[in-house]
N, C-alpha and C positions, 0 to 999 in steps of 0.2 A: 372562283374555284367551286363554291357551293352551287352556283348556277350551272356550271359545267357538269357537276355530279348529278344534279337534279335532272338535267337534260339526258345525261347518260342513263340514269335509272328509268326515266320515262321512255326513252328509246328502247331500252332492253325490255321493259314491260310491254310496249307496243309490239316489238318484234316477237315476243313470246306469244302474245295474243294472236298475232297474225299467223304464227306457225300452227297454233292449235286450230284456228279457224280454217286454214288451208287443209290441215290434216282431215278435219271433219268433212269439208267440201269435196276433197279429192278421194274420199273413201266412204261411199254411201253405206256400206255394211257397218262401219264403225258408228256412223250417225244413227243408223237403225238400232244398233245395240244400245247406244246411250239413251235413245228415246224409250226403248223397252225397259231398261233399268229404272228410269225415272217413273214410267207409268206403273210398273209392277210395285215399286216401293210406295207409291201413293195409294194404290189399290189394296195392298196387303201390308200390315205392320209386321208380319212375320218374315217378309221377303229379305230385308237387309240385316238379318241377324247373322252373326259370325258363322254359326253352324250351317245355316242355309246357304250362305255364299260358298262355303267349303263343299256342301252337297252339290252345288251347281258345277263347281270345278271337277269333282269326281265324275259326275254324270256326263260331262262334256269330254272327259279324257279319252275314252275308247273311240268315240266318233272322230275326235280331232286327230288321234294317231293314225287311224285308218285314212282320214282325209288328207293328211300330209303326204302319204304314199300316193293317193289318187291324184294329188296336185301335180306330181311329176308326169303322170300319164296324160292328164288333161292339157297341161302346158304343151306337151308334144303332139296335141291334136288326136289323142286316143281316148279310150274309155276302159274302165276296169270294173266289171260287174261281179267279179269273183271274190273281192276282198273279205266279205262277210263269211263266206264258206271257208276260205283259206285260213281266216282267223280261228274258226272252230276246229278245223283239221289240225292246225299247228298246236293248239292247246291240248287236243285229244292225244296227239303223238307224244307230247311232253308227259302228260299224266300216265298214259299207258306204259311208256318205256321206263318211267321212274318208279311206278308202283307195281304194275303187273309183271314187268320184265326185270325189275330190280337193278336197272342201270344207274350209275351215279347221276345225281341231279345235274351236274355241270354238263355231262354228256347228253342228257335228255334235253337240256336247254339248247345245246348246239344242234341237235337233231330237229328240234322244233323250228329253230331259225332256218335251218337248211330246207325244211319242208316248205316254208313260205317262199324262200328264194327259188326253190325248184318249181313250184307252181307258177310263180311269176315268169321264170325262164321259159317254161312251156308256153305260157301266154305269148311272150315275146317271139318265140320261134314260130308259133302258128300265124302270128300277124306278119312277121318279117319275111319268113321263108315259105310259109304255107299260103301266104297271100289271102288269109281270111280277114274279113272285117273285124276290127277290135271288139265290136259288140258281140259277134257270133263266137269268136274265140274265147272271150272271157265268160260268156254265158254258158258255154260248154264246160269250162273249168268250174263255174259255180256249181253245176250239177255233179261233176266228178269229185270235187273236194268234199261236198256235203255227203255224197254217197260213201266215200272212203272213211269219213268221220263216223258214220253210222256202222260201217262194217267193223272198224277197229274196236269201237265201244260196244258193239252189239245192241245199240240203241239205248244204252244205259249211261247215266253220268258216272264219271270216274273220279275218285278222290284225288285232289291236287296235293303235291308234296308240301309239307308245312314250310320248308325252307324257301319255297317260291311264293307261297301264299302271302308272305310279308309284303309283296308288291301291291296287294289290295288292302293293306292295313294303313296305320298312321305312324308318324314319327312323333315321339313325345306325347302321344295320346291325342293330338289335335291336327297335325299337318298330314294330309292324305298323300301317300306315296304315289297313287295314280296321277295326281296333279303334277308332281315333280317329274315323273316319267314323260308326261305330256309336254312339259316345258322343254325338257332335254331333247325330245324327238322333234319338237318345233324348231328349236335352234339348229339342230342338225339339218333339217329340211331347208331352213333359210340359208344356211351356209352352202349347202349343195347347190341351191338354185343361183346364189349370187357369186360364189367364189371358185367354182370348179368347172373343169372343162365339160363334164357331162351336163352340168346345169345350163351352161351356155348353149350346149347342143340341143337341149330340150326346147329352148326358145327358138332356136334356128329351125328345127324340124317342124315345130308347131306353126311358125310364121310362114314358111315356104319350104316344104320338104324337097322339092326338086332343086331349088336354089341351093339348099344345104348340101345336097348330093353333088351338085356341080362344083361347089366350092371345096370339095375334097373330104367332106364329112362322111364317115362310114355309117350311114343311117341304119342299116340292118343291125349292126353290132350295138349301136347306141340304144336301139329299141329293146334289144335283149336285156341290157343293163337297166333301162328305165322300168320295164315291167318286173324285173327281179327286185329292184328297190321297192316297188309297190308291194310285192309279196313279202319282203322282209318287214316292212312297216305293219302289214296285216298280221304277221306272226307275233310281233310285239304287242299289238292291240289284243290279239286273242289270249296271250299269256296274262296281260293285265286284267282282262275281263274274267278269265277263269280264276285268277287270284282273288278277285272281289267275291266270287261265288263259292270259293274253296272247292270247286269241282269243275271238271271239264264237261260241258254239256254238248252232246253231239248236234243239238238243234240250236245252239247259241248263235247270236249275231245274225239271225235271219232278217233281211231287210236293211241291215246296216249299210250295205253298199249304196243304197239310195240316199240315206242320211249323209254318207260321206261325200257323194257327188253333190248333193244339195249344199253342204257346207262349203265346198270348193267354189261353186257357182255364186252363192250368196256373197262369198268373200271377194268377188270381183273377177274371177277367172272367166275366160271365154271358152265355150265348148268347141269353138273353131280352132283353138290352139294359139300359142304364142303369148298368152297373157295369164298371169297368175302369180301368187306370192304366198309364202307361209303365214305371214301375219294376217292376211285376209282370210285364209282358211281357218285359222284359230278363231277369228271373230265370227265366222259363219257357224262353227261348231258351238260357240258360246250362245249365239242367238237361238239355235235349236234347243239347247239345254235350258236357257232362261225361259223360253216359251213353255216348255213342258213343265218345268218346276213351278212357274207362276200360275199356270192354269190349274195345276193340282191344288195350290194354296188357295186359289179363288173359288174352289169347288165347282169349276166348270164341268158340265156333263162330259163324260168320257167320249160320247159320240160327237159332241160339238168340238172337242179338242182337236180332232183330226181336221175339221173344216177350218178352224182358226189358224192352225199351223200352216196348212196349205195356202191360205189367203195371204198370210204374212210373208211366206217364202216368195210367192209370186210378186207381192208389192215391193219387197226388198230388191229383187232382181230388176223389176220394172223401173223403179226409181233410179237405180244405178245406171240402167241403160239410158234413161232420159238425161241423167247428169252427164254421161259421156258425150251424148249428141250435142248438148248445150255447151260443152267445154271449148277451150280455145284451140283445140287441135294438137295439144301436147300429147306425148306418148302415154298410152294407157298404163295404169298401174301394173306392175309386174314386168314391164318391159315389152318392147316389140321384138320382132325377129332380129337376130344378129348373128353374124358369122362366128364360129368358134374361134376363140383367141382374140376377139376384138375387145377394146377397152370398155365397151358396154355403156358409152355415153354418160359416164359418171354414176352409173347405177351399181357399180361394184361395191358389194357390201350393203346395199340399200335394203335388201330383204331382211337381214338380221337387225339392222338399225330400226326399221319401221316396225318389226316384230316387237322390239322392246318398247318403242315409243307408244305403240297401240296399247300394249298391256299396261303401261304406266298411266296413259290417259284414262283407260277404263277404271283403274284403281283410284285415281283422283276423283272421278265422278261418283263412284260408289261411296267413297269416304265422305264427300260433301253432302250427298243426299242422305246418307245414314245419319249425319249430324243433325239434320233438320227433321228426321223421321224416327225418333227413338221412343215413341209412345209405346205403352204396354199393349199386349195382346188382349183381345176380348176375353171375358170370363165365362162365356157360354159353354155348355157341355158339348164337346165336339168329339165325334167318333169317325175314324177313317176306315174305309173298307176297300181292300185291293183284291179284285177278282181276277182269276187267271185269264179269262177271256169273256167278252160279251158278244162274241160271234157264235153263240151257242144258246139255244132256247133254255137249256137247263140253268145256266148261270144268269140269264135274263130273269128267270123266275125267282132265283135266289135273291137277286137284286130287288125285285118287286116286293118280296116278303120282308126283306130288311128295311126297305123304305117305308112300307106300311107300318111296321112296328116302330120305327124311329119317329114317324109323324104322330103316332098315338102317344108316344112317351115324351114328345117335345124335345127330341134329340136332334142336333145338327149333324147329319150324316153326309159324309163325302165319299162317293163311290168312284173308283178308278178302274180302268181296263188295262191289264198288263199285256194283252194281245199275245198270250202264250210265250212271252219273252221273260225269262227269269231275271235278266239284267234290268229290264224296265221295271219289273215288280220290285226289285231291290231299291231302285231309285224312288219309287212311290212310297215305300215304307220309310225310307230316309226322310222324305219330304214330310210325311205325317209326324215323324219323330221330332223334327225341328220346328213344326208349326203349332205345337201346343195341343195336340190331340190328347184327350183324356184316356182313350183306349183305342186299340187298332184291331181290326178284323182282317185276317189274311187267308185267302184261299190259294194256296201255293201252286205256282206253275210246276215247281219241283221242290220236294220236301227238304232236300239237302241244300239247294241253292238259296232258299229263303232264310236259312239259318243265320248267316252273318248280319243281314239287315235287321232281323228280329233281335239279335244280340244287342244291337245299338239301342233298340227300344227298351230292352231289359236294363241297360246301363242308365237310361233316362227314367227308369222306374215307371214306364208306361205299360199297363197290362195288355197282353196280346191274346186274341182269341183265334184259334185255328178253325177254319170252316171247311168241311168236306174232306180235307186232307191234312195230315199232321205236318208239323215242322220239326226237323231234326237239328241237332247241335245248338239248340236254343231253348229258352224257357217260355212256355205258354201257360196262361191262366187256366184254359180249358180247351178241349177239342170237341167241337160239335160236328158230328159226322155220321154217315151211314157206313156200314161195314161192307166195303167193296169186295173183300175176299168172300164173305158169307153170301153176298149177292151173286158173285160168280158161281158159287156152288149151287145156289138156287136155280140159276139159269141153266146150268148143266143138267140138273135133275128134271126141270120142266121140259127141256128139249128132248132128253133121252126117253122120258116116259111117253111123250107124244109120238116118238118114232118107234116105240115098242122095244127099245133097247138095242136096236141095230140099224146100221145105215152109214152113209158117208156124209160128212158135214164140212163146211168151210167156216173159218173164223176171220172176221174183219176186226183188226186191231186198231186201237187209238193211236194218238201221236206217240212215236217212239220216245222212250225216256221218261214219260210222265208217270207219276205214281198211280194214277187212276187206271191207266192201261195195264201196268204191271200187276196191280192187285186184282183187278177183274179177271185178267188172263190167268193168273195163278189159281184163283178160286175156281174158275171154270175147268182148268186142267185137272185140279184136285177132285172136283165133283165128278168129272167124266171118268175118273179112274175106276169108279164102281160099275161102269158099263163097258166091258171089254168088246162088246159087239159094235160099238160106235167108233168109226175111224175118221180122224181129222185128215182130210186130203190136201188142205191148203190153209195157210195162215198168211194174210197180207195186211199191211197197214193201210188205213184210209183216213187217218188223221182226225177222227171224230167229225168228219165233214160229209154232208149228204151227197154232194156232187161227186166227191172222190169215192164214196161208197157205191154210187151208181156205176162209175167207170171201172172200179176194181172188180165188182161183182160181174159186170158184163164180160170182162176179160176172163175171169175164172170159169164162167160158164162155157167158154170155148174149149178149155182143156178138161173140165170136169162137168160134163152135161148131166151126169147121173146123180148129182148130190141130192140128198133128201132133206137136209137141214142147214141152217145158217145161224151162227151166233155173232152178233155185232156188239161191240163193247159200249155202244150208246145208241139211242133211238135214231139219231140223225143218220148214222151209217146204215142202220137197219132199214130205214125208210128208203134210202138210196138202193139198197139191195132188193127191196120189194119192187121198186120201179124197174130194175133190171130184169127181175124174174117174170114180170108181167102176169099173165094168167096162171102161172105156176104157183105164185105166192098164195099161201093159205090153202093150197090144194095138194099138189104133189111135193111142194117144198115148204117146210115150216121154218119161220124166221122168229128168233127171239132177240129182243133189244134190251136196253138198260137205261134207266133214268125216269121213265114214266112222264115224259113231256106231254103237253096237250095234243100235239100232232101224233105222237106215238100211241096215246090212248085212243084217239080217233081211229087209227089204223087197226088197233086191237078190236075195237067195237065193230069195225067193218069186216073183220076176219082176214085181212091180208097180212097182218102181223099176228103171229100166234100168241106171243106174250111179251111183256116188258117187266123188268125188275124195277119197281117204282121206288124212288128215293125221297119224294116229297121235298123238292128244292125250296119252295116257298117257306115251308116249316123250318128248313135248315137256316135260311136267312133270318127268319123271325127269332128263332131261339138264339142265334149268334148275337143279334143286337141286344136281346134281353140280358145275356151273360156279359156282354161288353159294358152295359150300363151298370150292372151289379159290380163288376170288377173295378170300374172307374170310381165307384162310390165306396170302395173298400170292403164290400160284402164278399163273403166266401162263396166260391162256386166250385162245382164238382170238377175233377180232373178230366172227366170224359162225359159227354152227353150224347147218347146214341139215339138217332132218329130211326125208327124201325123201317126196314125194307120189306117189300111184299111183292110176290109174283102176281101180276094182273093179267087175267085171260078174259076171254069174251064172257065167261060166266059171272065174273065179279066186277067188270069194268064200270058198270053203272054205279055200283055202290062206292067204288073207290073215287070216281070223279065227283 
């Protein structure tokens, strides 16, 4: 009897081991995730802390929810590039209707969901009845939805209703609600794929659309439903994202459609259609979140992070492809094409089961590695710095000044690039908070959106220094900044005096919704009020970008060839305008920029740029680090440290440089 029991236990153990082994072998994405978890835990003792693991879950949530919806489309051999913009539009509709229009929150939620469904329905109609390729149809919707979001919000963030913002909070003070929403939406996606008529239709259409049509499937109607489902999931993702930031950002979720598609493909789906599952998509989203989180903790350069993420994504898909080719010829994960109503060759319910098994497997591995890696964090003075973007010379200079000061002070400084994404910046601040930073410097993408993440640092008693832009709805030790409003007034005065108090001018605005653009624009408008002879004939956004500044200025010259002046809210756009003006720049047309970047000062010295309002970005970075070190050591710092701005013209540019 004992022998039989022993054999039974051994057999059960062997069977369990075989099951886990087969699960890893049959799912390259899960294997890649396990390898990443082990590697990150060995490289950083901060990685497997409870708080950091919860951060990873939160940071994966929005991408995963978007990706679940995209899975439906990719399984049916389509593509949806509009989900990021639809997410932003849905959140904007909710915030606008609930706050500005005063509708009940429940009705605003219904309208937000309906917005997502409507956008998806239009995509499906364009693909099915308009015969547009999915790439073109959804690319058009990407632009339409983003534009509508900006129109409704007027380019400004809208406060989110408190009753909905709980979706971005925690239960019991520790369990993140976004993670729960992600799990619920994942289970719904798995059940739709495995147990519903429309789920089986997705596999049939993706496997062979013509065969599905000949078998009696109403392909056009099914595609309408498939894209509508994608839009609904995008709306949920947008609501969760806005809840985390406590505001609807019209520029939110830019580029998220690419992350969603990457998560689906990493998870084992085929862009050719007919293959895909919710569990794989979840694993793909987790891989992206683990990569970004781990690279932050390891202080990898913000520039190199993009390279590493791209390489790992390519390797994960390549290894999965090689595994499939070396397989025994069994059906690919997620199922092959099958006619609607067929038994599914035993795969009925497999999506939901594998979803749970994959999550359980990951949890077991994390727990095991955590047990063997519970050493304390290092005791070095560490400072984290999150910059709004490093695709701008101004912030590159701020980074250089901060790094120089950190090196001189013997401080371990980690600099991250938020890429003008408020959500990504929130993730970075959360990572800094959980990784034992002594203080944090944040240059907000948006002052309101940075608030919730900074509140987390406040709870952890980590001092936060705001650089260049303030943080709202949270406590900061000090603000190190130039006065953007005062700088705007100075720019208006300089340009008006150069034009003799009269003339027609154009204004190139920065990224819609950013505090820098709002403040500089407001200061310029205020300063221009003293010169009634100056008329602003055009205001157009160029997103703080030189190339866009060139394009926008070229277009404006077609309709306003007689302008005599240009104000650009940063030097990059001003330099683009100078290029568009050609020989007119510095002669018949005077251009004023903002920031005092090296290229801007060179243009001032050459006479093509009349003036630039210089902010001294290196000094901003240097002083921010100084105050971060003082705050970390418990020293008192001033509530505000203002770095002087100055109008630089050809007459004083040599002295300023």
